[in-house]
MIDODO-553994 format. One record per residue (C-alpha): x, y, z; residue number from 1; residue in three letters. Coordinates in steps of 0.1 Angstrom, whole numbers, always signed. Layout:
<rs>
{x = X	y = Y	z = Z	k = NUM	r = ALA}
...
</rs>
This chain:
<rs>
{x = +1234	y = +1260	z = +537	k = 1	r = UNK}
{x = +1244	y = +1230	z = +558	k = 2	r = UNK}
{x = +1269	y = +1238	z = +586	k = 3	r = UNK}
{x = +1292	y = +1208	z = +581	k = 4	r = UNK}
{x = +1318	y = +1223	z = +605	k = 5	r = UNK}
{x = +1294	y = +1224	z = +634	k = 6	r = UNK}
{x = +1278	y = +1191	z = +625	k = 7	r = UNK}
{x = +1312	y = +1173	z = +625	k = 8	r = UNK}
{x = +1325	y = +1190	z = +657	k = 9	r = UNK}
{x = +1293	y = +1180	z = +675	k = 10	r = UNK}
{x = +1297	y = +1144	z = +663	k = 11	r = UNK}
{x = +1332	y = +1144	z = +675	k = 12	r = UNK}
{x = +1322	y = +1157	z = +709	k = 13	r = UNK}
{x = +1294	y = +1131	z = +711	k = 14	r = UNK}
{x = +1320	y = +1104	z = +705	k = 15	r = UNK}
{x = +1344	y = +1119	z = +730	k = 16	r = UNK}
{x = +1317	y = +1121	z = +758	k = 17	r = UNK}
{x = +1309	y = +1084	z = +754	k = 18	r = UNK}
{x = +1345	y = +1073	z = +752	k = 19	r = UNK}
{x = +1369	y = +1059	z = +778	k = 20	r = UNK}
{x = +1390	y = +1090	z = +772	k = 21	r = UNK}
{x = +1362	y = +1112	z = +788	k = 22	r = UNK}
{x = +1363	y = +1093	z = +821	k = 23	r = UNK}
{x = +1401	y = +1089	z = +820	k = 24	r = UNK}
{x = +1398	y = +1051	z = +819	k = 25	r = UNK}
{x = +1416	y = +1046	z = +786	k = 26	r = UNK}
{x = +1447	y = +1023	z = +790	k = 27	r = UNK}
{x = +1460	y = +1030	z = +755	k = 28	r = UNK}
{x = +1460	y = +1061	z = +734	k = 29	r = UNK}
{x = +1425	y = +1070	z = +721	k = 30	r = UNK}
{x = +1418	y = +1092	z = +691	k = 31	r = UNK}
{x = +1383	y = +1106	z = +686	k = 32	r = UNK}
{x = +1377	y = +1105	z = +649	k = 33	r = UNK}
{x = +1350	y = +1112	z = +624	k = 34	r = UNK}
{x = +1354	y = +1090	z = +592	k = 35	r = UNK}
{x = +1346	y = +1104	z = +558	k = 36	r = UNK}
{x = +1325	y = +1079	z = +537	k = 37	r = UNK}
{x = +1293	y = +1078	z = +518	k = 38	r = UNK}
{x = +1273	y = +1069	z = +549	k = 39	r = UNK}
{x = +1286	y = +1095	z = +573	k = 40	r = UNK}
{x = +1288	y = +1124	z = +549	k = 41	r = UNK}
{x = +1273	y = +1115	z = +515	k = 42	r = UNK}
{x = +1274	y = +1151	z = +501	k = 43	r = UNK}
{x = +1312	y = +1149	z = +501	k = 44	r = UNK}
{x = +1311	y = +1120	z = +476	k = 45	r = UNK}
{x = +1283	y = +1134	z = +455	k = 46	r = UNK}
{x = +1299	y = +1146	z = +422	k = 47	r = UNK}
{x = +1268	y = +1166	z = +413	k = 48	r = UNK}
{x = +1270	y = +1185	z = +446	k = 49	r = UNK}
{x = +1289	y = +1217	z = +453	k = 50	r = UNK}
{x = +1294	y = +1206	z = +489	k = 51	r = UNK}
{x = +1329	y = +1191	z = +482	k = 52	r = UNK}
{x = +1347	y = +1225	z = +481	k = 53	r = UNK}
{x = +1326	y = +1238	z = +510	k = 54	r = UNK}
{x = +1335	y = +1209	z = +532	k = 55	r = UNK}
{x = +1372	y = +1211	z = +524	k = 56	r = UNK}
{x = +1372	y = +1248	z = +533	k = 57	r = UNK}
{x = +1353	y = +1242	z = +565	k = 58	r = UNK}
{x = +1376	y = +1213	z = +576	k = 59	r = UNK}
{x = +1407	y = +1234	z = +568	k = 60	r = UNK}
{x = +1394	y = +1263	z = +589	k = 61	r = UNK}
{x = +1387	y = +1239	z = +618	k = 62	r = UNK}
{x = +1422	y = +1226	z = +615	k = 63	r = UNK}
{x = +1436	y = +1262	z = +614	k = 64	r = UNK}
{x = +1417	y = +1268	z = +647	k = 65	r = UNK}
{x = +1434	y = +1237	z = +662	k = 66	r = UNK}
{x = +1400	y = +1220	z = +667	k = 67	r = UNK}
{x = +1407	y = +1190	z = +644	k = 68	r = UNK}
{x = +1435	y = +1173	z = +625	k = 69	r = UNK}
{x = +1428	y = +1162	z = +589	k = 70	r = UNK}
{x = +1439	y = +1128	z = +577	k = 71	r = UNK}
{x = +1440	y = +1125	z = +539	k = 72	r = UNK}
{x = +1434	y = +1094	z = +520	k = 73	r = UNK}
{x = +1467	y = +1078	z = +511	k = 74	r = UNK}
{x = +1479	y = +1090	z = +476	k = 75	r = UNK}
{x = +1451	y = +1117	z = +476	k = 76	r = UNK}
{x = +1466	y = +1142	z = +500	k = 77	r = UNK}
{x = +1449	y = +1176	z = +497	k = 78	r = UNK}
{x = +1421	y = +1160	z = +476	k = 79	r = UNK}
{x = +1401	y = +1134	z = +496	k = 80	r = UNK}
{x = +1397	y = +1134	z = +534	k = 81	r = UNK}
{x = +1399	y = +1100	z = +550	k = 82	r = UNK}
{x = +1389	y = +1112	z = +585	k = 83	r = UNK}
{x = +1392	y = +1141	z = +609	k = 84	r = UNK}
{x = +1405	y = +1137	z = +645	k = 85	r = UNK}
{x = +1394	y = +1158	z = +674	k = 86	r = UNK}
{x = +1421	y = +1179	z = +691	k = 87	r = UNK}
{x = +1414	y = +1168	z = +727	k = 88	r = UNK}
{x = +1440	y = +1193	z = +740	k = 89	r = UNK}
{x = +1416	y = +1221	z = +728	k = 90	r = UNK}
{x = +1382	y = +1208	z = +740	k = 91	r = UNK}
{x = +1373	y = +1241	z = +755	k = 92	r = UNK}
{x = +1376	y = +1257	z = +720	k = 93	r = UNK}
{x = +1355	y = +1229	z = +704	k = 94	r = UNK}
{x = +1327	y = +1234	z = +729	k = 95	r = UNK}
{x = +1328	y = +1271	z = +724	k = 96	r = UNK}
{x = +1328	y = +1268	z = +686	k = 97	r = UNK}
{x = +1295	y = +1249	z = +687	k = 98	r = UNK}
{x = +1281	y = +1268	z = +716	k = 99	r = UNK}
{x = +1276	y = +1237	z = +736	k = 100	r = UNK}
{x = +1279	y = +1230	z = +774	k = 101	r = UNK}
{x = +1304	y = +1203	z = +780	k = 102	r = UNK}
{x = +1293	y = +1170	z = +796	k = 103	r = UNK}
{x = +1319	y = +1177	z = +823	k = 104	r = UNK}
{x = +1302	y = +1210	z = +831	k = 105	r = UNK}
{x = +1268	y = +1193	z = +831	k = 106	r = UNK}
{x = +1281	y = +1166	z = +855	k = 107	r = UNK}
{x = +1294	y = +1193	z = +879	k = 108	r = UNK}
{x = +1261	y = +1211	z = +877	k = 109	r = UNK}
{x = +1241	y = +1180	z = +884	k = 110	r = UNK}
{x = +1263	y = +1168	z = +912	k = 111	r = UNK}
{x = +1260	y = +1203	z = +928	k = 112	r = UNK}
{x = +1222	y = +1199	z = +924	k = 113	r = UNK}
{x = +1222	y = +1165	z = +941	k = 114	r = UNK}
{x = +1243	y = +1178	z = +970	k = 115	r = UNK}
{x = +1217	y = +1206	z = +975	k = 116	r = UNK}
{x = +1188	y = +1181	z = +974	k = 117	r = UNK}
{x = +1203	y = +1154	z = +996	k = 118	r = UNK}
{x = +1189	y = +1167	z = +1029	k = 119	r = UNK}
{x = +1155	y = +1175	z = +1015	k = 120	r = UNK}
{x = +1141	y = +1141	z = +1024	k = 121	r = UNK}
{x = +1156	y = +1115	z = +1048	k = 122	r = UNK}
{x = +1136	y = +1086	z = +1032	k = 123	r = UNK}
{x = +1153	y = +1054	z = +1021	k = 124	r = UNK}
{x = +1145	y = +1052	z = +984	k = 125	r = UNK}
{x = +1152	y = +1090	z = +979	k = 126	r = UNK}
{x = +1185	y = +1088	z = +997	k = 127	r = UNK}
{x = +1195	y = +1056	z = +979	k = 128	r = UNK}
{x = +1187	y = +1071	z = +945	k = 129	r = UNK}
{x = +1206	y = +1103	z = +951	k = 130	r = UNK}
{x = +1236	y = +1083	z = +963	k = 131	r = UNK}
{x = +1235	y = +1061	z = +932	k = 132	r = UNK}
{x = +1232	y = +1090	z = +908	k = 133	r = UNK}
{x = +1261	y = +1109	z = +925	k = 134	r = UNK}
{x = +1284	y = +1079	z = +925	k = 135	r = UNK}
{x = +1278	y = +1072	z = +888	k = 136	r = UNK}
{x = +1283	y = +1108	z = +879	k = 137	r = UNK}
{x = +1315	y = +1109	z = +899	k = 138	r = UNK}
{x = +1327	y = +1079	z = +879	k = 139	r = UNK}
{x = +1317	y = +1093	z = +845	k = 140	r = UNK}
{x = +1290	y = +1067	z = +841	k = 141	r = UNK}
{x = +1256	y = +1071	z = +824	k = 142	r = UNK}
{x = +1225	y = +1081	z = +844	k = 143	r = UNK}
{x = +1201	y = +1086	z = +815	k = 144	r = UNK}
{x = +1178	y = +1059	z = +827	k = 145	r = UNK}
{x = +1167	y = +1083	z = +855	k = 146	r = UNK}
{x = +1178	y = +1119	z = +846	k = 147	r = UNK}
{x = +1187	y = +1141	z = +817	k = 148	r = UNK}
{x = +1219	y = +1160	z = +824	k = 149	r = UNK}
{x = +1206	y = +1189	z = +803	k = 150	r = UNK}
{x = +1174	y = +1193	z = +823	k = 151	r = UNK}
{x = +1183	y = +1199	z = +860	k = 152	r = UNK}
{x = +1149	y = +1215	z = +866	k = 153	r = UNK}
{x = +1131	y = +1182	z = +857	k = 154	r = UNK}
{x = +1156	y = +1162	z = +877	k = 155	r = UNK}
{x = +1147	y = +1182	z = +908	k = 156	r = UNK}
{x = +1110	y = +1176	z = +902	k = 157	r = UNK}
{x = +1116	y = +1139	z = +896	k = 158	r = UNK}
{x = +1136	y = +1134	z = +928	k = 159	r = UNK}
{x = +1112	y = +1155	z = +948	k = 160	r = UNK}
{x = +1084	y = +1133	z = +936	k = 161	r = UNK}
{x = +1101	y = +1102	z = +950	k = 162	r = UNK}
{x = +1106	y = +1120	z = +984	k = 163	r = UNK}
{x = +1070	y = +1133	z = +985	k = 164	r = UNK}
{x = +1056	y = +1098	z = +978	k = 165	r = UNK}
{x = +1077	y = +1083	z = +1007	k = 166	r = UNK}
{x = +1065	y = +1110	z = +1031	k = 167	r = UNK}
{x = +1029	y = +1112	z = +1020	k = 168	r = UNK}
{x = +1006	y = +1108	z = +1051	k = 169	r = UNK}
{x = +971	y = +1113	z = +1037	k = 170	r = UNK}
{x = +949	y = +1093	z = +1014	k = 171	r = UNK}
{x = +947	y = +1110	z = +980	k = 172	r = UNK}
{x = +944	y = +1104	z = +943	k = 173	r = UNK}
{x = +973	y = +1107	z = +919	k = 174	r = UNK}
{x = +961	y = +1139	z = +902	k = 175	r = UNK}
{x = +955	y = +1155	z = +936	k = 176	r = UNK}
{x = +990	y = +1145	z = +946	k = 177	r = UNK}
{x = +1004	y = +1160	z = +914	k = 178	r = UNK}
{x = +985	y = +1193	z = +918	k = 179	r = UNK}
{x = +996	y = +1197	z = +954	k = 180	r = UNK}
{x = +1032	y = +1190	z = +949	k = 181	r = UNK}
{x = +1038	y = +1201	z = +912	k = 182	r = UNK}
{x = +1009	y = +1224	z = +906	k = 183	r = UNK}
{x = +1001	y = +1204	z = +875	k = 184	r = UNK}
{x = +976	y = +1175	z = +875	k = 185	r = UNK}
{x = +993	y = +1155	z = +848	k = 186	r = UNK}
{x = +1030	y = +1161	z = +856	k = 187	r = UNK}
{x = +1033	y = +1131	z = +880	k = 188	r = UNK}
{x = +1020	y = +1107	z = +854	k = 189	r = UNK}
{x = +1046	y = +1120	z = +829	k = 190	r = UNK}
{x = +1073	y = +1109	z = +853	k = 191	r = UNK}
{x = +1056	y = +1076	z = +864	k = 192	r = UNK}
{x = +1078	y = +1053	z = +844	k = 193	r = UNK}
{x = +1110	y = +1065	z = +859	k = 194	r = UNK}
{x = +1094	y = +1067	z = +894	k = 195	r = UNK}
{x = +1083	y = +1031	z = +891	k = 196	r = UNK}
{x = +1117	y = +1020	z = +881	k = 197	r = UNK}
{x = +1134	y = +1039	z = +910	k = 198	r = UNK}
{x = +1109	y = +1025	z = +935	k = 199	r = UNK}
{x = +1114	y = +989	z = +923	k = 200	r = UNK}
{x = +1152	y = +992	z = +921	k = 201	r = UNK}
{x = +1159	y = +1009	z = +954	k = 202	r = UNK}
{x = +1130	y = +995	z = +974	k = 203	r = UNK}
{x = +1136	y = +958	z = +977	k = 204	r = UNK}
{x = +1100	y = +950	z = +988	k = 205	r = UNK}
{x = +1087	y = +966	z = +956	k = 206	r = UNK}
{x = +1107	y = +945	z = +931	k = 207	r = UNK}
{x = +1076	y = +925	z = +920	k = 208	r = UNK}
{x = +1050	y = +953	z = +923	k = 209	r = UNK}
{x = +1031	y = +974	z = +898	k = 210	r = UNK}
{x = +1033	y = +1012	z = +903	k = 211	r = UNK}
{x = +997	y = +1013	z = +915	k = 212	r = UNK}
{x = +1004	y = +988	z = +942	k = 213	r = UNK}
{x = +1035	y = +1007	z = +953	k = 214	r = UNK}
{x = +1017	y = +1040	z = +955	k = 215	r = UNK}
{x = +989	y = +1024	z = +974	k = 216	r = UNK}
{x = +1014	y = +1016	z = +1002	k = 217	r = UNK}
{x = +1017	y = +1054	z = +1006	k = 218	r = UNK}
{x = +980	y = +1061	z = +1004	k = 219	r = UNK}
{x = +981	y = +1074	z = +968	k = 220	r = UNK}
{x = +954	y = +1059	z = +944	k = 221	r = UNK}
{x = +942	y = +1062	z = +909	k = 222	r = UNK}
{x = +906	y = +1058	z = +921	k = 223	r = UNK}
{x = +889	y = +1053	z = +955	k = 224	r = UNK}
{x = +905	y = +1023	z = +971	k = 225	r = UNK}
{x = +880	y = +997	z = +983	k = 226	r = UNK}
{x = +886	y = +965	z = +1003	k = 227	r = UNK}
{x = +860	y = +937	z = +998	k = 228	r = UNK}
{x = +850	y = +911	z = +1024	k = 229	r = UNK}
{x = +822	y = +887	z = +1030	k = 230	r = UNK}
{x = +810	y = +863	z = +1057	k = 231	r = UNK}
{x = +785	y = +860	z = +1085	k = 232	r = UNK}
{x = +797	y = +890	z = +1104	k = 233	r = UNK}
{x = +781	y = +923	z = +1115	k = 234	r = UNK}
{x = +797	y = +958	z = +1113	k = 235	r = UNK}
{x = +790	y = +986	z = +1137	k = 236	r = UNK}
{x = +791	y = +1022	z = +1126	k = 237	r = UNK}
{x = +784	y = +1045	z = +1155	k = 238	r = UNK}
{x = +752	y = +1031	z = +1170	k = 239	r = UNK}
{x = +741	y = +1012	z = +1139	k = 240	r = UNK}
{x = +748	y = +976	z = +1132	k = 241	r = UNK}
{x = +748	y = +961	z = +1097	k = 242	r = UNK}
{x = +745	y = +923	z = +1092	k = 243	r = UNK}
{x = +770	y = +917	z = +1063	k = 244	r = UNK}
{x = +761	y = +880	z = +1063	k = 245	r = UNK}
{x = +728	y = +889	z = +1046	k = 246	r = UNK}
{x = +747	y = +900	z = +1015	k = 247	r = UNK}
{x = +757	y = +870	z = +994	k = 248	r = UNK}
{x = +788	y = +888	z = +980	k = 249	r = UNK}
{x = +796	y = +909	z = +1010	k = 250	r = UNK}
{x = +806	y = +945	z = +1011	k = 251	r = UNK}
{x = +833	y = +969	z = +999	k = 252	r = UNK}
{x = +846	y = +997	z = +1022	k = 253	r = UNK}
{x = +867	y = +1026	z = +1010	k = 254	r = UNK}
{x = +900	y = +1034	z = +1028	k = 255	r = UNK}
{x = +886	y = +1067	z = +1040	k = 256	r = UNK}
{x = +858	y = +1049	z = +1059	k = 257	r = UNK}
{x = +877	y = +1020	z = +1075	k = 258	r = UNK}
{x = +885	y = +1040	z = +1106	k = 259	r = UNK}
{x = +847	y = +1045	z = +1112	k = 260	r = UNK}
{x = +838	y = +1008	z = +1114	k = 261	r = UNK}
{x = +843	y = +979	z = +1139	k = 262	r = UNK}
{x = +833	y = +943	z = +1138	k = 263	r = UNK}
{x = +808	y = +928	z = +1163	k = 264	r = UNK}
{x = +826	y = +901	z = +1182	k = 265	r = UNK}
{x = +797	y = +878	z = +1187	k = 266	r = UNK}
{x = +800	y = +862	z = +1152	k = 267	r = UNK}
{x = +812	y = +826	z = +1150	k = 268	r = UNK}
{x = +843	y = +831	z = +1129	k = 269	r = UNK}
{x = +867	y = +801	z = +1130	k = 270	r = UNK}
{x = +887	y = +810	z = +1099	k = 271	r = UNK}
{x = +897	y = +843	z = +1082	k = 272	r = UNK}
{x = +909	y = +838	z = +1046	k = 273	r = UNK}
{x = +927	y = +864	z = +1024	k = 274	r = UNK}
{x = +920	y = +856	z = +987	k = 275	r = UNK}
{x = +944	y = +868	z = +961	k = 276	r = UNK}
{x = +922	y = +870	z = +930	k = 277	r = UNK}
{x = +888	y = +886	z = +926	k = 278	r = UNK}
{x = +871	y = +857	z = +907	k = 279	r = UNK}
{x = +881	y = +833	z = +934	k = 280	r = UNK}
{x = +868	y = +857	z = +961	k = 281	r = UNK}
{x = +834	y = +860	z = +945	k = 282	r = UNK}
{x = +831	y = +822	z = +940	k = 283	r = UNK}
{x = +845	y = +810	z = +974	k = 284	r = UNK}
{x = +821	y = +802	z = +1002	k = 285	r = UNK}
{x = +828	y = +786	z = +1036	k = 286	r = UNK}
{x = +807	y = +784	z = +1067	k = 287	r = UNK}
{x = +819	y = +803	z = +1098	k = 288	r = UNK}
{x = +846	y = +820	z = +1077	k = 289	r = UNK}
{x = +854	y = +856	z = +1068	k = 290	r = UNK}
{x = +869	y = +861	z = +1033	k = 291	r = UNK}
{x = +889	y = +892	z = +1024	k = 292	r = UNK}
{x = +898	y = +901	z = +988	k = 293	r = UNK}
{x = +935	y = +909	z = +988	k = 294	r = UNK}
{x = +940	y = +918	z = +951	k = 295	r = UNK}
{x = +976	y = +907	z = +949	k = 296	r = UNK}
{x = +999	y = +925	z = +972	k = 297	r = UNK}
{x = +980	y = +941	z = +1001	k = 298	r = UNK}
{x = +983	y = +978	z = +1009	k = 299	r = UNK}
{x = +978	y = +1001	z = +1039	k = 300	r = UNK}
{x = +940	y = +1000	z = +1035	k = 301	r = UNK}
{x = +937	y = +962	z = +1034	k = 302	r = UNK}
{x = +962	y = +960	z = +1063	k = 303	r = UNK}
{x = +940	y = +984	z = +1084	k = 304	r = UNK}
{x = +909	y = +962	z = +1078	k = 305	r = UNK}
{x = +929	y = +930	z = +1086	k = 306	r = UNK}
{x = +941	y = +945	z = +1119	k = 307	r = UNK}
{x = +905	y = +953	z = +1128	k = 308	r = UNK}
{x = +894	y = +918	z = +1120	k = 309	r = UNK}
{x = +923	y = +903	z = +1140	k = 310	r = UNK}
{x = +914	y = +925	z = +1170	k = 311	r = UNK}
{x = +878	y = +913	z = +1168	k = 312	r = UNK}
{x = +886	y = +876	z = +1162	k = 313	r = UNK}
{x = +920	y = +868	z = +1176	k = 314	r = UNK}
{x = +912	y = +831	z = +1181	k = 315	r = UNK}
{x = +903	y = +825	z = +1145	k = 316	r = UNK}
{x = +927	y = +807	z = +1121	k = 317	r = UNK}
{x = +942	y = +831	z = +1096	k = 318	r = UNK}
{x = +949	y = +817	z = +1061	k = 319	r = UNK}
{x = +961	y = +830	z = +1028	k = 320	r = UNK}
{x = +948	y = +815	z = +995	k = 321	r = UNK}
{x = +965	y = +825	z = +963	k = 322	r = UNK}
{x = +981	y = +813	z = +931	k = 323	r = UNK}
{x = +1006	y = +784	z = +935	k = 324	r = UNK}
{x = +1034	y = +803	z = +919	k = 325	r = UNK}
{x = +1063	y = +824	z = +929	k = 326	r = UNK}
{x = +1042	y = +855	z = +931	k = 327	r = UNK}
{x = +1016	y = +838	z = +953	k = 328	r = UNK}
{x = +1042	y = +827	z = +978	k = 329	r = UNK}
{x = +1059	y = +861	z = +978	k = 330	r = UNK}
{x = +1025	y = +878	z = +985	k = 331	r = UNK}
{x = +1020	y = +853	z = +1014	k = 332	r = UNK}
{x = +1054	y = +862	z = +1029	k = 333	r = UNK}
{x = +1047	y = +899	z = +1025	k = 334	r = UNK}
{x = +1014	y = +895	z = +1042	k = 335	r = UNK}
{x = +1028	y = +878	z = +1072	k = 336	r = UNK}
{x = +1057	y = +902	z = +1076	k = 337	r = UNK}
{x = +1037	y = +935	z = +1073	k = 338	r = UNK}
{x = +1006	y = +925	z = +1093	k = 339	r = UNK}
{x = +1023	y = +906	z = +1121	k = 340	r = UNK}
{x = +993	y = +882	z = +1118	k = 341	r = UNK}
{x = +1002	y = +844	z = +1119	k = 342	r = UNK}
{x = +988	y = +835	z = +1085	k = 343	r = UNK}
{x = +989	y = +799	z = +1072	k = 344	r = UNK}
{x = +989	y = +788	z = +1036	k = 345	r = UNK}
{x = +955	y = +776	z = +1024	k = 346	r = UNK}
{x = +950	y = +753	z = +994	k = 347	r = UNK}
{x = +986	y = +761	z = +983	k = 348	r = UNK}
{x = +1001	y = +728	z = +994	k = 349	r = UNK}
{x = +1016	y = +699	z = +974	k = 350	r = UNK}
{x = +985	y = +677	z = +975	k = 351	r = UNK}
{x = +964	y = +706	z = +960	k = 352	r = UNK}
{x = +990	y = +712	z = +932	k = 353	r = UNK}
{x = +990	y = +675	z = +923	k = 354	r = UNK}
{x = +952	y = +672	z = +924	k = 355	r = UNK}
{x = +948	y = +701	z = +899	k = 356	r = UNK}
{x = +980	y = +695	z = +880	k = 357	r = UNK}
{x = +962	y = +690	z = +847	k = 358	r = UNK}
{x = +952	y = +726	z = +848	k = 359	r = UNK}
{x = +987	y = +738	z = +854	k = 360	r = UNK}
{x = +1006	y = +763	z = +832	k = 361	r = UNK}
{x = +1041	y = +758	z = +820	k = 362	r = UNK}
{x = +1068	y = +775	z = +840	k = 363	r = UNK}
{x = +1087	y = +803	z = +821	k = 364	r = UNK}
{x = +1125	y = +805	z = +823	k = 365	r = UNK}
{x = +1121	y = +835	z = +846	k = 366	r = UNK}
{x = +1098	y = +814	z = +869	k = 367	r = UNK}
{x = +1125	y = +787	z = +871	k = 368	r = UNK}
{x = +1152	y = +813	z = +880	k = 369	r = UNK}
{x = +1130	y = +828	z = +907	k = 370	r = UNK}
{x = +1121	y = +794	z = +922	k = 371	r = UNK}
{x = +1157	y = +783	z = +923	k = 372	r = UNK}
{x = +1166	y = +816	z = +940	k = 373	r = UNK}
{x = +1139	y = +811	z = +966	k = 374	r = UNK}
{x = +1151	y = +776	z = +974	k = 375	r = UNK}
{x = +1187	y = +786	z = +976	k = 376	r = UNK}
{x = +1181	y = +816	z = +999	k = 377	r = UNK}
{x = +1157	y = +797	z = +1022	k = 378	r = UNK}
{x = +1156	y = +759	z = +1017	k = 379	r = UNK}
{x = +1135	y = +754	z = +1048	k = 380	r = UNK}
{x = +1104	y = +774	z = +1039	k = 381	r = UNK}
{x = +1072	y = +755	z = +1047	k = 382	r = UNK}
{x = +1064	y = +753	z = +1010	k = 383	r = UNK}
{x = +1098	y = +741	z = +998	k = 384	r = UNK}
{x = +1083	y = +708	z = +987	k = 385	r = UNK}
{x = +1058	y = +727	z = +965	k = 386	r = UNK}
{x = +1085	y = +747	z = +949	k = 387	r = UNK}
{x = +1106	y = +716	z = +942	k = 388	r = UNK}
{x = +1077	y = +698	z = +926	k = 389	r = UNK}
{x = +1069	y = +729	z = +905	k = 390	r = UNK}
{x = +1105	y = +727	z = +892	k = 391	r = UNK}
{x = +1104	y = +690	z = +885	k = 392	r = UNK}
{x = +1070	y = +690	z = +869	k = 393	r = UNK}
{x = +1075	y = +724	z = +851	k = 394	r = UNK}
{x = +1042	y = +738	z = +862	k = 395	r = UNK}
{x = +1024	y = +765	z = +882	k = 396	r = UNK}
{x = +988	y = +768	z = +891	k = 397	r = UNK}
{x = +963	y = +797	z = +890	k = 398	r = UNK}
{x = +940	y = +800	z = +920	k = 399	r = UNK}
{x = +909	y = +800	z = +898	k = 400	r = UNK}
{x = +916	y = +764	z = +888	k = 401	r = UNK}
{x = +910	y = +752	z = +924	k = 402	r = UNK}
{x = +875	y = +743	z = +934	k = 403	r = UNK}
</rs>
């Protein structure tokens, strides 16, 4: 038999917990009501059903216990219910009747949990996220995008995952990381969507990044992380020297092995070029140049290789070659900032854009917003003329179009 009494009390409590009354923000009197109509409670209006009397009896019992007030349809008093109203002065009784933990109690429990977790990690994203959650809970605002108030155990795992990422100091794979910290190889992946959202929201440098790129900053990878490079250089590993220039498409080195190699300084390298996209990397050839595949945003492994190259060839000209779009310029800025190497833009100027304009793709509305924001925040960037032309012509250009 359907428990109409508990169903309706739960619905009333749901409405209460999402109302301004719950947070004490109502400026006028608010009544939490459950309307009786064919959509909300069809059995009540079904003449072939025996539920009518059962529902009447159930509502009258709830009213007797001071959990609701019945409002009858005008002219049908005692026969047809128009709506029932939650008695907010007896909320404790309503929660007890349906054996439900109140949202207020859940908030108190979760704020207590956050207070206990606050000092576990002193890392920026972890601290910012905890502060955000605690503030919203204190204001009676929703936090469901990150945590479930009914599942504090999962909340602790999720928050600890953020802190463990930020403090990770050894190269590992995602499932290894998950086993070490959660004793479950797949648990981390089940939280990955929320982790990615938190990392992007509270880590300004990650706003444009995919989760894999973010994790790579902390040495956590889906698969072994290789960095590819080519050019007429030689590598030394211990006492052995390997002439990379003899390999047309160069070589890939895993992050675990970069510390074992060094570049022979005798090579004639006048230019080092980081290349954003793999197709362009394989196709691009230049004499007396060393090309490094960046793969979008660089990570700690690629930075380590670039630092070794810079130490070996400090007099070379360092250039970045990428898409002529917002992402390409942001990657360039990130590269300069995090490596400390004086990179210049390469084939990302206005002349190049105009030369290959016929291959351009139309800007999206989001592209336009981002370009306008970049120009507003820093109108004197060296590529401001390129951004302005992109706006006026309505185009952007993929690196692979440039020959």
